[in-house]
C-alpha positions, 0 to 999 in steps of 0.5 A, spaced: 500 500 500 502 506 498 503 511 504 504 517 500 498 522 502 500 527 497 494 529 491 499 525 486 496 519 488 489 521 485 493 524 479 496 517 478 489 513 478 486 518 473 492 517 469 491 510 469 484 511 467 485 515 462 490 510 459 485 505 459 480 509 456 484 512 451 484 506 446 476 505 447 475 513 445 479 512 439 475 506 437 469 510 438 471 517 435 473 512 428 466 509 429 463 516 429 467 518 424 464 513 419 457 515 421 455 509 425 451 510 431 453 510 438 451 505 443 449 507 451 456 504 453 460 508 448 457 515 450 458 512 457 466 511 455 466 518 452 463 521 458 468 518 463 474 520 458 471 527 459 470 527 466 477 524 467 480 530 463 476 535 466 478 532 473 485 533 471 485 540 468 482 542 475 488 539 478 492 543 474 488 549 475 489 548 482 497 548 481 497 554 477 492 558 482 497 556 488 503 558 483 500 565 482 498 566 489 506 565 491 508 570 485 503 575 488 507 574 495 513 575 492 511 581 488 509 584 494 516 583 497 519 586 491 514 592 491 517 594 498 524 593 496 523 598 490 519 603 495 525 602 500 530 603 494 526 609 491 526 612 498 533 612 499 535 615 493 530 621 494 533 622 501 540 622 498 538 627 492 535 631 497 541 631 501 545 633 495 541 638 493 541 641 500 549 641 500 549 644 493 545 650 495 549 651 502 555 651 498 552 656 493 549 660 498 556 660 502 560 662 495 555 667 494 556 670 501 563 670 499 563 673 493 558 679 496 564 681 501 569 682 495 
């Protein structure tokens, strides 16, 4: 017995079911392509196949949603880092501006005395 409790067990079973049904689905598709009618068993097989595909897509969608949620968290951290970098740059520019203005005022005072 497999003791792995991850959702992959369900995926493995679904994959096995799809693998088992796929040859029959191809036969049904060929039969339908030749214009022959479908039996109730054929319709059930097609429905099972579609259910398994939809179920498989739901699992993939859940994975994508989890990945997007993870990226959202990373984006928020990156956004905060960018805000900090911008704030530091603004502070540095403001300090440089104050020093330059101070130097200009000092220089203009010195020039006025002569």
